[in-house]
Structures are given as structure tokens and as C-alpha cells.
N, CA and C of each residue as an Amber inpcrd file, in Angstrom:
protein
   501
 -25.5150000  -4.4720000  20.1090000 -25.5990000  -4.7020000  18.6730000
 -25.6960000  -3.3430000  17.9640000 -24.8410000  -3.1400000  16.9820000
 -24.8510000  -1.9300000  16.1620000 -25.2350000  -2.3240000  14.7350000
 -25.8570000  -1.3870000  14.0330000 -26.2000000  -1.6020000  12.6280000
 -25.4170000  -0.6110000  11.7820000 -24.7610000  -1.1190000  10.7440000
 -23.9520000  -0.3040000   9.8580000 -24.3980000  -0.5490000   8.4240000
 -24.6010000   0.5370000   7.6980000 -24.9150000   0.4330000   6.2830000
 -23.7770000   1.0670000   5.5000000 -23.1120000   0.2510000   4.7080000
 -22.0580000   0.7230000   3.8270000 -22.6950000   0.9360000   2.4620000
 -22.6110000   2.1610000   1.9630000 -23.3250000   2.5390000   0.7520000
 -22.3530000   3.1090000  -0.2710000 -22.3470000   2.4900000  -1.4360000
 -21.5390000   3.0130000  -2.5330000 -22.3230000   4.1370000  -3.2100000
 -21.6300000   5.1680000  -3.6090000 -22.2760000   6.3100000  -4.2640000
 -23.0840000   5.8670000  -5.4810000 -24.0360000   6.7050000  -5.8830000
 -24.8370000   6.4420000  -7.0720000 -24.0120000   6.5570000  -8.3460000
 -24.6330000   6.1630000  -9.4400000 -23.9780000   6.1750000 -10.7530000
 -23.5320000   7.5930000 -11.0840000 -22.2610000   7.7310000 -11.4520000
 -21.7140000   9.0580000 -11.7220000 -21.6270000   9.3450000 -13.2200000
 -21.5110000  10.6150000 -13.5260000 -21.4720000  11.0780000 -14.9070000
 -20.0290000  11.1470000 -15.4150000 -19.8850000  10.7600000 -16.6600000
 -18.6050000  10.8980000 -17.3600000 -18.7520000  11.8990000 -18.5070000
 -19.8000000  12.7380000 -18.4390000 -20.1230000  13.6570000 -19.5270000
 -19.2210000  14.8830000 -19.6110000 -18.3780000  15.0810000 -18.6390000
 -17.5470000  16.2820000 -18.6110000 -16.0710000  15.9020000 -18.5940000
 -15.4990000  15.6150000 -19.7660000 -14.0830000  15.2250000 -19.8290000
 -13.2050000  16.2820000 -19.1520000 -12.2210000  15.8070000 -18.4510000
 -11.3080000  16.7190000 -17.7690000 -11.7480000  17.0910000 -16.3660000
 -12.9560000  16.6820000 -15.9710000 -13.4140000  16.9460000 -14.6100000
 -12.6110000  16.0610000 -13.6550000 -12.0370000  16.6480000 -12.6170000
 -11.3150000  15.8170000 -11.6460000 -12.2390000  14.7500000 -11.0540000
 -11.6800000  13.5930000 -10.7460000 -12.4710000  12.4660000 -10.2480000
 -13.3600000  12.8460000  -9.0790000 -12.8370000  13.5520000  -8.1170000
 -13.6290000  13.8620000  -6.9220000 -14.7680000  14.8330000  -7.2060000
 -14.7470000  15.4860000  -8.3750000 -15.7850000  16.4590000  -8.7160000
 -16.8570000  15.9060000  -9.6550000 -16.7210000  14.6360000 -10.0610000
 -17.7250000  14.0710000 -10.9730000 -19.0910000  14.0040000 -10.2830000
 -20.1350000  14.5390000 -10.9360000 -21.4770000  14.5200000 -10.3340000
 -22.1970000  13.2040000 -10.6100000 -23.3530000  13.0510000 -10.0050000
 -24.2140000  11.9170000 -10.3220000 -24.8040000  12.1220000 -11.7110000
 -25.0300000  11.0180000 -12.4210000 -25.7340000  11.1290000 -13.6920000
 -27.2380000  11.0130000 -13.4200000 -28.0320000  11.0190000 -14.4810000
 -29.4850000  10.9800000 -14.3220000 -29.9330000   9.7300000 -13.5590000
 -29.3390000   8.5810000 -13.8910000 -29.7200000   7.3460000 -13.2020000
 -29.3840000   7.4170000 -11.7130000 -28.2290000   7.9670000 -11.3830000
 -27.8500000   8.1150000  -9.9760000 -28.8200000   9.0010000  -9.2140000
 -29.2450000  10.0920000  -9.8480000 -30.2070000  11.0050000  -9.2070000
 -31.5940000  10.3750000  -9.0910000 -31.9350000   9.4870000 -10.0110000
 -33.2380000   8.8240000  -9.9920000 -33.2700000   7.6760000  -8.9720000
 -32.1610000   6.9290000  -8.8610000 -32.1300000   5.7540000  -7.9910000
 -32.0270000   6.0970000  -6.5030000 -31.3800000   7.2090000  -6.1650000
 -31.1580000   7.5420000  -4.7490000 -32.4660000   7.6890000  -3.9600000
 -33.4710000   8.4190000  -4.4520000 -34.7250000   8.5010000  -3.6810000
 -35.4200000   7.1400000  -3.5430000 -35.2960000   6.2840000  -4.5420000
 -35.8850000   4.9470000  -4.4620000 -35.1920000   4.1230000  -3.3820000
 -33.8690000   4.2570000  -3.3020000 -33.1350000   3.5340000  -2.2720000
 -33.4930000   4.0760000  -0.8910000 -33.6380000   5.3860000  -0.7780000
 -34.0370000   5.9830000   0.5040000 -35.3980000   5.4390000   0.9360000
 -36.3260000   5.3210000  -0.0040000 -37.6480000   4.7870000   0.3150000
 -37.5460000   3.3370000   0.7890000 -36.6990000   2.5480000   0.1250000
 -36.5180000   1.1430000   0.5280000 -35.9270000   1.0540000   1.9330000
 -34.9890000   1.9330000   2.2510000 -34.4100000   1.9330000   3.5960000
 -35.4660000   2.3270000   4.6270000 -36.2870000   3.3140000   4.2960000
 -37.3660000   3.7210000   5.1930000 -38.3500000   2.5880000   5.4440000
 -38.6780000   1.8390000   4.3810000 -39.5890000   0.7010000   4.5180000
 -39.0060000  -0.3700000   5.4380000 -37.6930000  -0.4350000   5.5110000
 -37.0200000  -1.4220000   6.3610000 -36.7790000  -0.8920000   7.7720000
 -37.2560000   0.3050000   8.0430000 -37.1340000   0.8700000   9.3900000
 -35.7640000   1.4160000   9.7180000 -34.9580000   1.7300000   8.6930000
 -33.6180000   2.2690000   8.9290000 -33.7380000   3.7330000   9.3490000
 -33.2850000   4.0170000  10.5670000 -33.2830000   5.3780000  11.1000000
 -31.8510000   5.6770000  11.5440000 -31.0930000   6.3640000  10.6960000
 -29.6880000   6.6030000  11.0540000 -29.5290000   7.6110000  12.1820000
 -28.5560000   7.3240000  13.0220000 -28.1600000   8.2680000  14.0560000
 -26.9460000   9.0590000  13.6210000 -26.2630000   8.5650000  12.5670000
 -25.0890000   9.2510000  12.0190000 -24.9520000   8.8870000  10.5520000
 -24.5030000   9.8750000   9.7720000 -24.1630000   9.6560000   8.3700000
 -22.8040000  10.2880000   8.1360000 -21.8850000   9.4760000   7.5900000
 -20.5500000   9.9490000   7.2210000 -20.3850000   9.6750000   5.7330000
 -19.8820000  10.6620000   5.0060000 -19.7320000  10.5100000   3.5630000
 -18.3660000  10.9820000   3.1000000 -17.9060000  10.3350000   2.0460000
 -16.7590000  10.8460000   1.3030000 -17.0950000  12.2680000   0.8720000
 -16.0840000  13.0810000   0.7270000 -16.2870000  14.4600000   0.2980000
 -16.4300000  14.5840000  -1.2190000 -16.2410000  13.5010000  -1.9690000
 -16.3870000  13.5480000  -3.4220000 -17.8260000  13.8980000  -3.7860000
 -18.0120000  14.6270000  -4.8750000 -19.3330000  15.1260000  -5.2670000
 -20.3580000  14.0100000  -5.4040000 -19.9980000  12.9120000  -6.0640000
 -20.9830000  11.8480000  -6.3020000 -21.4120000  11.1670000  -5.0000000
 -20.4950000  11.0330000  -4.0450000 -20.8350000  10.4260000  -2.7470000
 -21.6220000  11.4020000  -1.8860000 -21.1990000  12.6480000  -1.8410000
 -21.8970000  13.6180000  -0.9910000 -23.3080000  13.8860000  -1.5020000
 -23.4900000  13.9000000  -2.8150000 -24.8410000  14.0690000  -3.3690000
 -25.7230000  12.8750000  -3.0180000 -25.1670000  11.6720000  -3.1430000
 -25.9210000  10.4650000  -2.7910000 -26.2990000  10.5040000  -1.3150000
 -25.3510000  10.8500000  -0.4630000 -25.6140000  10.9240000   0.9850000
 -26.7090000  11.9420000   1.2900000 -26.6460000  13.0780000   0.6550000
 -27.6430000  14.1290000   0.9020000 -29.0400000  13.6880000   0.4750000
 -29.1280000  13.0130000  -0.6670000 -30.4340000  12.5610000  -1.1600000
 -31.0130000  11.4530000  -0.2680000 -30.1650000  10.5260000   0.1420000
 -30.6320000   9.4430000   1.0260000 -31.0290000  10.0260000   2.3830000
 -30.2310000  10.9430000   2.9100000 -30.5350000  11.5750000   4.1980000
 -31.9080000  12.2370000   4.1490000 -32.1530000  12.9810000   3.0960000
 -33.4440000  13.6450000   2.9560000 -34.5780000  12.6100000   2.9370000
 -34.3610000  11.5280000   2.2050000 -35.3870000  10.4990000   2.0650000
 -35.6990000   9.7350000   3.3450000 -34.7330000   9.6700000   4.2610000
 -34.9710000   8.9550000   5.5200000 -35.1660000   9.9180000   6.7060000
 -35.2550000  11.2140000   6.4030000 -35.5360000  12.1950000   7.4490000
 -34.3560000  12.5630000   8.3210000 -33.1390000  12.4030000   7.8040000
 -31.9360000  12.7690000   8.5600000 -31.5560000  14.2010000   8.1760000
 -31.3000000  15.0840000   9.1460000 -30.9640000  16.4750000   8.8280000
 -29.6680000  16.5990000   8.0250000 -29.7510000  17.2480000   6.8780000
 -28.5880000  17.4030000   5.9950000 -27.4080000  18.0640000   6.7140000
 -27.6950000  18.9650000   7.6200000 -26.6340000  19.6690000   8.3410000
 -25.8440000  18.7920000   9.2960000 -26.3460000  17.5830000   9.5610000
 -25.6380000  16.6670000  10.4700000 -24.7800000  15.6410000   9.7320000
 -24.8200000  15.6540000   8.4000000 -23.9610000  14.7460000   7.6350000
 -22.5100000  15.1860000   7.8170000 -21.6360000  14.2280000   8.1020000
 -20.2080000  14.5140000   8.2320000 -19.5530000  14.1490000   6.9010000
 -18.9630000  15.1500000   6.2360000 -18.2370000  14.9160000   4.9950000
 -16.7630000  14.7900000   5.3500000 -16.2440000  13.5790000   5.2040000
 -14.9110000  13.2270000   5.6790000 -13.9900000  12.9370000   4.4970000
 -12.9840000  13.7500000   4.3510000 -12.0160000  13.6100000   3.2580000
 -11.3460000  12.2290000   3.2730000 -11.1600000  11.6600000   4.4510000
 -10.4570000  10.3710000   4.5430000 -11.2680000   9.2150000   3.9520000
 -12.5740000   9.3970000   3.7480000 -13.4170000   8.3350000   3.2020000
 -13.2840000   8.2490000   1.6780000 -12.7880000   9.3170000   1.0440000
 -12.6120000   9.3210000  -0.4100000 -11.5880000   8.2510000  -0.8070000
 -12.0520000   7.2660000  -1.5790000 -11.2210000   6.1470000  -2.0490000
 -10.4880000   5.4390000  -0.9080000 -11.1320000   5.3520000   0.2460000
 -10.5080000   4.8020000   1.4500000 -10.3280000   3.2880000   1.3740000
  -9.2810000   2.8320000   2.0310000  -9.0340000   1.3990000   2.2030000
  -9.9430000   0.8820000   3.3160000 -10.1050000  -0.4340000   3.4100000
 -10.9000000  -0.9850000   4.5120000 -10.3650000  -0.5820000   5.8930000
  -9.0620000  -0.5310000   6.0470000  -8.4880000  -0.1590000   7.3560000
  -8.8150000   1.2920000   7.7100000  -8.8000000   2.1730000   6.7160000
  -9.1730000   3.5690000   6.9660000 -10.6440000   3.6580000   7.3290000
 -11.4980000   2.9350000   6.5900000 -12.9320000   2.9400000   6.8980000
 -13.1930000   2.3520000   8.2870000 -12.4360000   1.3370000   8.6610000
 -12.5730000   0.7500000   9.9870000 -12.3040000   1.8030000  11.0680000
 -11.2860000   2.6210000  10.8690000 -10.9810000   3.6890000  11.8370000
 -12.1200000   4.6950000  11.9290000 -12.7120000   5.0450000  10.7760000
 -13.8470000   5.9730000  10.7700000 -15.0120000   5.3760000  11.5610000
 -15.2910000   4.1030000  11.3270000 -16.3840000   3.4090000  12.0190000
 -16.1210000   3.3600000  13.5250000 -14.8950000   3.0410000  13.9120000
 -14.5500000   2.9280000  15.3290000 -14.6740000   4.2560000  16.0740000
 -14.6730000   5.3630000  15.3490000 -14.7520000   6.6860000  15.9770000
 -16.1640000   7.2670000  15.9890000 -17.1540000   6.4830000  15.5450000
 -18.5310000   6.9760000  15.5770000 -18.9860000   7.2110000  17.0130000
 -19.8990000   8.1330000  17.1860000 -20.4400000   8.4610000  18.5030000
 -21.1320000   7.2410000  19.1020000 -20.7910000   6.9070000  20.3140000
 -21.3090000   5.6960000  20.9630000 -22.8220000   5.7400000  21.2020000
 -23.4120000   6.9200000  21.1900000 -24.8580000   7.0140000  21.3980000
 -25.6480000   6.5860000  20.1550000 -24.9510000   6.4290000  19.0420000
 -25.5780000   6.0680000  17.7690000 -25.6660000   4.5460000  17.6510000
 -26.8440000   4.0510000  17.2830000 -27.0130000   2.6110000  17.0670000
 -26.9430000   2.2170000  15.5940000 -27.3500000   3.1330000  14.7020000
 -27.3450000   2.8640000  13.2640000 -26.5890000   3.9720000  12.5510000
 -25.5920000   3.5800000  11.7480000 -24.7890000   4.5530000  11.0100000
 -24.7420000   4.1770000   9.5360000 -24.6760000   5.2040000   8.6880000
 -24.5310000   5.0360000   7.2500000 -23.2090000   5.6580000   6.8290000
 -22.4370000   4.9080000   6.0420000 -21.1740000   5.4080000   5.5050000
 -21.2780000   5.3700000   3.9780000 -21.0310000   6.5020000   3.3200000
 -21.0980000   6.6030000   1.8610000 -19.6890000   6.7310000   1.2990000
 -19.3360000   5.8010000   0.4080000 -17.9890000   5.8340000  -0.1360000
 -17.8940000   5.2120000  -1.5170000 -16.7490000   4.6210000  -1.7840000
 -16.3540000   4.1930000  -3.1230000 -15.8250000   2.7600000  -3.1030000
 -15.8590000   2.1560000  -4.2650000 -15.2080000   0.8560000  -4.4290000
 -13.7630000   1.0790000  -4.8540000 -12.8750000   0.1540000  -4.5620000
 -13.1220000  -1.1590000  -3.9680000 -13.2310000  -1.1460000  -2.4360000
 -13.0110000  -0.0060000  -1.8180000 -12.9990000   0.0600000  -0.3510000
 -14.2730000  -0.3960000   0.3200000 -15.4220000  -0.0160000  -0.2270000
 -16.6890000  -0.4040000   0.4060000 -16.8740000  -1.9210000   0.3490000
 -16.6450000  -2.4900000  -0.8360000 -16.7770000  -3.9400000  -1.0230000
 -15.8080000  -4.6810000  -0.0920000 -14.5780000  -4.2350000  -0.0750000
 -13.5640000  -4.8980000   0.7550000 -13.8490000  -4.7490000   2.2520000
 -14.4940000  -3.6560000   2.6350000 -14.8360000  -3.4560000   4.0420000
 -15.9530000  -4.4130000   4.4670000 -16.8920000  -4.6880000   3.5670000
 -17.9230000  -5.6970000   3.8660000 -17.2390000  -7.0360000   4.1400000
 -16.2980000  -7.4070000   3.2710000 -15.5640000  -8.6650000   3.4540000
 -14.7830000  -8.6690000   4.7670000 -14.1470000  -7.5500000   5.0870000
 -13.3730000  -7.4500000   6.3260000 -14.2740000  -7.6250000   7.5500000
 -15.3880000  -6.9220000   7.5570000 -16.2670000  -6.9500000   8.7320000
 -16.9900000  -8.2750000   8.9100000 -17.2720000  -8.9570000   7.8030000
 -17.9500000 -10.2520000   7.9090000 -16.9580000 -11.3950000   8.0190000
 -15.6900000 -11.1330000   7.6860000 -14.6740000 -12.1780000   7.7300000
 -14.8250000 -13.1760000   6.6030000 -15.5470000 -12.7830000   5.5510000
 -15.8110000 -13.7030000   4.4530000 -16.0700000 -12.9070000   3.1770000
 -16.0460000 -13.5930000   2.0570000 -16.3440000 -12.9760000   0.7660000
 -17.8350000 -13.1710000   0.4990000 -18.6840000 -12.3600000   1.1700000
 -20.1260000 -12.5680000   1.1240000 -20.8230000 -11.8220000  -0.0090000
 -20.1210000 -10.8830000  -0.6270000 -20.7110000 -10.0870000  -1.6930000
 -19.9170000 -10.3100000  -2.9680000 -20.6080000 -10.8000000  -4.0080000
 -19.9270000 -11.0270000  -5.2820000 -19.6310000  -9.7080000  -5.9820000
 -20.6530000  -8.8530000  -6.1000000 -20.5000000  -7.5430000  -6.7330000
 -21.1210000  -6.4920000  -5.8280000 -20.5320000  -5.3010000  -5.8350000
 -21.0430000  -4.1860000  -5.0440000 -21.2510000  -3.0220000  -6.0160000
 -22.4150000  -2.9760000  -6.6850000 -22.6440000  -1.9840000  -7.7380000
 -22.8520000  -0.5820000  -7.1840000 -22.9020000   0.3930000  -8.0800000
 -23.1990000   1.7510000  -7.6500000 -24.5530000   1.7630000  -6.9560000
 -24.6370000   2.5260000  -5.9060000 -25.7740000   2.6490000  -5.0040000
 -26.1350000   1.3260000  -4.3230000 -25.1560000   0.4150000  -4.2660000
 -25.3320000  -0.7920000  -3.4720000 -25.3030000  -0.4300000  -1.9940000
 -26.1500000  -1.1060000  -1.2170000 -26.2300000  -0.8730000   0.2280000
 -26.0330000  -2.2070000   0.9320000 -24.9250000  -2.3390000   1.6410000
 -24.6790000  -3.5300000   2.4580000 -25.1380000  -3.2080000   3.8720000
 -26.1890000  -3.9010000   4.3050000 -26.7280000  -3.6970000   5.6520000
 -26.1440000  -4.7690000   6.5560000 -25.3700000  -4.3290000   7.5440000
 -24.6400000  -5.2300000   8.4270000 -25.1140000  -5.0900000   9.8710000
 -25.1870000  -6.2080000  10.5540000 -25.3480000  -6.2050000  12.0060000
 -23.9850000  -6.5090000  12.5920000 -23.5670000  -5.6880000  13.5310000
 -22.2560000  -5.8500000  14.1510000 -22.4440000  -6.3410000  15.5790000
 -21.7900000  -7.4150000  15.8960000 -21.9220000  -8.0350000  17.2110000
 -21.0040000  -7.3370000  18.2140000 -21.3000000  -6.0580000  18.4330000
 -20.5370000  -5.2410000  19.3840000 -21.5110000  -4.3070000  20.1000000
 -21.1120000  -3.8430000  21.2560000 -21.9040000  -2.8530000  21.9900000
 -21.3880000  -1.4430000  21.7630000 -20.1290000  -1.3350000  21.3240000
 -19.4800000  -0.0350000  21.1460000 -18.7810000   0.0010000  19.7910000
 -18.8880000   1.1400000  19.1170000 -18.2370000   1.2880000  17.8100000
 -16.7320000   1.0490000  17.9060000 -16.1460000   1.4260000  18.9960000
 -14.7070000   1.2370000  19.1710000 -14.2850000  -0.2270000  19.1720000
 -15.2410000  -1.1320000  19.3600000 -14.9550000  -2.5730000  19.3580000
 -15.0530000  -3.2000000  17.9630000 -15.5080000  -2.4350000  16.9820000
 -15.6830000  -2.9830000  15.6330000 -14.3320000  -3.4310000  15.1020000
 -14.2970000  -4.6710000  14.6130000 -13.0570000  -5.2260000  14.0780000
 -13.4040000  -6.3250000  13.0760000 -12.3860000  -6.8630000  12.5040000
 -12.5240000  -7.9070000  11.4970000 -13.4010000  -9.0570000  12.0020000
 -14.3790000  -9.4450000  11.1770000 -15.2090000 -10.6040000  11.4810000
 -16.3250000 -10.3830000  12.4810000 -16.5790000  -9.1460000  12.9140000
 -17.5970000  -8.9090000  13.9410000 -19.0040000  -8.7500000  13.3670000
 -19.1180000  -8.7530000  12.0500000 -20.4150000  -8.4550000  11.4600000
 -21.0120000  -9.5770000  10.6420000 -22.3110000  -9.4370000  10.3980000
 -22.9850000 -10.3490000   9.4810000 -23.8220000  -9.5100000   8.5160000
 -23.8430000  -9.9510000   7.2740000 -24.5990000  -9.2520000   6.2460000
 -26.0720000  -9.6000000   6.3820000 -26.9020000  -8.5920000   6.6090000
 -28.3440000  -8.7830000   6.6920000 -28.9190000  -8.8540000   5.2860000
 -28.5010000  -7.9040000   4.4400000 -28.9290000  -7.9070000   3.0420000
 -28.0580000  -6.9610000   2.2350000 -28.0280000  -7.2120000   0.9420000
 -27.3870000  -6.3090000  -0.0090000 -28.4880000  -5.7900000  -0.9160000
 -28.7520000  -4.5170000  -0.7980000 -29.7430000  -3.8630000  -1.6440000
 -29.0360000  -3.2360000  -2.8330000 -29.6130000  -3.3670000  -4.0040000
 -29.0880000  -2.7270000  -5.2050000 -30.2640000  -2.1160000  -5.9520000
 -30.0090000  -1.1100000  -6.7720000 -31.1140000  -0.5640000  -7.5850000
 -31.7750000  -1.6540000  -8.4320000 -30.9880000  -2.5950000  -8.9110000
 -31.5400000  -3.6720000  -9.7510000 -32.4970000  -4.5680000  -8.9650000
 -32.1060000  -4.9630000  -7.7250000 -33.0240000  -5.8370000  -6.9950000
 -34.2030000  -5.0830000  -6.3900000 -34.1160000  -3.7490000  -6.2630000
 -35.2860000  -2.9790000  -5.8350000 -36.3750000  -3.0150000  -6.8930000
 -35.9630000  -3.0460000  -8.1550000 -36.9390000  -3.0810000  -9.2470000
 -37.7360000  -4.3770000  -9.2420000 -37.1890000  -5.4260000  -8.6370000
 -37.8640000  -6.7160000  -8.5700000 -38.8690000  -6.7860000  -7.4260000
 -38.7720000  -5.8570000  -6.4770000 -39.6590000  -5.8790000  -5.2980000
 -41.0600000  -5.4070000  -5.6650000
């Protein structure tokens, strides 16, 4: 059994017109929500063995903040250009190539790819909305990352900044 957390980047800023999409930073809310989400993951016992992130500024910043909050060394985060605006099939390839010694992995990316990948892995439309800094926690019924395929997972929970405020 493998555990995969698909995480959409935090809320990004639109305050700098003309900034290329991949360079947009997190806004104040994104910077505020990331440590809260990291704390919620820590409370749930999430200990990542690997973190892979889109190379876009808003995703890499979110990944770095969450990594710090859960005690994952920032220098071990893999920033992968292919995760930027990736399709579910591209994300599936990234997941299948994770180190087999890792039991829990976090992938930081963008919509619609993250939302669609949850649907692909569960084989169902289990998530209505996947907001910024949404975390889909999946259990994958596989022993090896290379075996991950359509329908092998089940959604344990969908964490959002909004539902954390209710806890």
C-alpha cells in the first residue's frame, strides 16, 4: 500500500500584470494557508519520503513551505518541469517513477491536472472541486509505484483551507 498526496499550489497573486504564468508568486492568503495545511498534515501523521513539485513559482513555494512544516529537507524536493500544467497521464508517469523505498509521496501541481488525476486514480469523479491548496490524500492499492494505474486508489480525504477552518 502506497500513500499519495496530490496538492494544488496555494492561492497565487495577480498583482503584477505581465508576469509570466510560471513566475506568479503566492499571494498573502497562499503564504498564510500553507503553514496551516502543513500543520494539518503533521497532525494526520503524514511523513513524506518524497516531494515532487512543478517548477512554477507558486507551486515550488507551496512545496517548500509544506516541506518545512512537515520536517522534510528542502534540498530533497524535486522540482520537475514536466509537472507544470501536466495532464493526468504525465502525472501518472511521474508517480510511476518514484523511488520504490518511499511509502508516502507528495506531488505539488496545478489544475485541471491535479483534479483529473484524482479522478483517474480513483476511477471515479470523487472530488467536486479542487481549490487552491487542496490536498487529495489517496491510498493506492499497490506495492510498487510502477504499478500505479487507473482505478488503483481510494480517496481518504480532501483537505482544503476552508474545511481546516472548521476543525
